C-alpha positions, -999 to 999 in steps of 0.1 A, spaced: 0 0 0 15 33 -11 9 62 13 18 97 3 18 127 27 6 160 16 14 194 27 -16 194 50 -11 175 82 -31 142 83 -43 144 47 -29 115 28 -32 99 -7 -35 62 -3 -30 39 -33 -37 2 -28 -18 -22 -51 -38 -39 -78 -32 -75 -87 -41 -80 -125 -46 -109 -146 -67 -117 -178 -99 -115 -158 -92 -80 -144 -77 -70 -111 -81 -76 -73 -73 -48 -48 -76 -46 -10 -91 -12 -9 -88 -8 29 -71 -27 56 -70 -16 92 -38 -35 98 -18 -22 68 -28 14 75 -20 10 112 15 -1 101 19 33 85 7 51 116 -29 55 105 -50 42 134 -87 49 125 -117 27 132 -142 32 103 -178 25 112 -199 36 81 -195 33 43 -212 58 22 -219 58 -16 -226 89 -36 -237 89 -72 -236 120 -94 -253 120 -128 -238 153 -141 -203 164 -148 -194 195 -126 -216 181 -98 -201 199 -67 -207 185 -32 -193 205 -4 -177 218 16 -189 194 44 -179 183 79 -194 170 111 -185 188 143 -178 170 177 -189 150 194 -195 134 160 -167 145 140 -155 122 112 -123 111 94 -131 101 58 -114 78 33 -127 86 -1 -123 67 -34 -139 68 -68 -157 36 -79 -165 50 -115 -159 80 -134 -134 108 -122 -135 135 -96 -114 163 -81 -114 157 -42 -106 185 -18 -97 188 19 -95 222 35 -76 225 69 -98 244 94 -80 234 126 -73 266 146 -35 267 153 -26 245 124 5 256 104 -17 251 73 -50 266 86 -71 277 55 -49 257 32 -66 232 8 -53 202 -10 -69 186 -39 -62 155 -61 -79 136 -89 -95 103 -78 -105 78 -106 -114 42 -110 -83 42 -133 -58 56 -108 -72 37 -77 -61 66 -54 -79 73 -22 -78 105 -1 -78 105 37 -95 135 51 -90 139 89 -113 154 114 -110 191 114 -108 194 76 -137 203 53 -143 179 25 -158 184 -10 -155 172 -45 -165 181 -81 -171 154 -107 -151 155 -139 -173 130 -157 -210 122 -158 -222 91 -139 -194 92 -112 -196 70 -81 -178 81 -49 -174 56 -21 -163 68 13 -156 54 47 -164 75 80 -150 70 114 -183 83 130 -219 78 122 -240 105 105 -253 129 130 -277 155 115 -274 179 145 -235 179 139 -236 183 101 -223 215 88 -215 231 53 -192 259 42 -193 276 9 -174 259 -19 -163 293 -32 -153 308 2 -127 335 -8 -108 326 24 -97 293 7 -96 303 -29 -101 267 -41 -92 262 -78 -121 237 -87 -111 240 -125 -147 240 -133 -154 241 -170 -191 252 -167 -215 261 -138 -214 238 -108 -243 217 -102 -252 223 -64 -277 212 -39 -298 240 -24 -280 234 10 -245 238 -6 -256 269 -26 -268 285 6 -238 274 28 -221 302 49 -186 311 48 -163 297 74 -160 331 92 -198 330 96 -199 297 116 -186 285 150 -155 264 142 -148 240 170 -117 224 156 -81 229 170 -49 216 157 -34 188 179 3 180 176 8 142 173 34 125 192 
């Protein structure tokens, strides 16, 4: 399992190996043991599947606040997407910085988004499947959104048309307009 650190602490690109033959391939997409060997000790409790019909479907930026904050491990089951994590942990050396990478069925990459980071993505192709693991159960009372185009982040979504947004995401506030409970914790 290949693990690549990014410039945002805790945000990782994880690429599981694929074992191919004439039938196709096999890949172990997640293994607690293998990730723990690399210092990633997260118990995932829920698997989510998001399907987007249209190219330029933009979902985010989302988070869950404590006591139901979530780590997420995101992968693309079909199609292609640009996946983004934004560090909003107060005191973090990368507060307000975003990291984005392309996830696709072909490249097999996954993005680990830790608690204290906003998460969002935009589809690059129609009929895109996104599958992601969460370390906490969905809790509607802790669900929060922040504008995808918040100027504090200046995320380059590289849209080639108008984004397809939910009403909730279109009406989301800026980060400065909400209570942000996350603080940066230095790991040992």
